[in-house]
N, C-alpha and C positions, 0 to 999 in steps of 0.2 A: 387341406392344411391340417396340420396335427396341433392340439392345444398345448400351450406350455405349462409346465408344472405350477408356474406362478398364476397364470390364468385359469386353471384347474381349481386351486386353491381359494382364489378370489371367487369364482362361479359358486363353490361348495358353501363358502362362508355367506354369501348373499342368499343361497337357498336356505341356509339354516336360520336366518333372520327373518325371512319372508316365506313362511310356510302357508299360511292360511289360517290358522288360529294363533291368537296371542300367547295362549298356554305353551305351544310347541316353540313359538318364537324364542319365549324365554327360557326354555329348557335347552334346545338345541344351539340357539345364537351365541350364548356365552361359552358353553362347550367347545364350539367350533373357535372361537376367538381364543380360548385358553390352549387347546390340543390338537387343532387341526394340523398344523405345522409338524408336530412330533409324531404324527401316526406314520406308521410304516405303509410300503406300498399295498400289501394285502388289507391292512386296517383302512385305508383310504378307499379301496375298492368296496369294502363292507359298509363304510359311510355312504358312499354313493348309493348303494343298494337300500340303505335305510332311508336316505332322502326321497327316494322313489316311492316308499310306503305312505298311506293316507294318514293324516294326523289323529283319526280316530283310534285306529289300529296302534299307532306308536304310543300315544297316551295310555292306552290299555296295557300294553307291554311294559311301560315304564312304571307305571302304578304296580304292576304284579297282579291284574285283574284278569290277564289270560297270559299264557305262555307265548313267546316270540318264536319265530322261525329259528331252529338250530343255528343256522348261519349269521344270524344277527344277536343271538343272545349274549354273547360275551362283550361285545361292543355295547349293547343296550343297558348292561348290567353297569359299566363304566359310567355311561352317560347318566344313567339314574343315581350312582353314587355322588357323581360331580354335582348334579342339581340338587339331591337332599343336603349336601355339604353346603352349598352355596346359598340355598334358601333357607338353611337352619332347619330343616325338617328333621324329625325324631330327637328334637330336644326336649 
């Protein structure tokens, strides 16, 4: 049985809010709420790959401590900009 588009977005949104570390919940959850429905099919596939990564790596990539894999770099930059704007970082 194939997953519907609505079920996929719901699953991805839930996975964004229930990461394992509160820090990543607060970064990915609001991003998913705000942008998940607007992502293209390719971006959704990239976001799913991002969700498969562990939180420690994600946090290091988002904070710019280490370079992300090339396939995730553009979406991670978008997530990072969203989080910085939302949380008032860089003011």
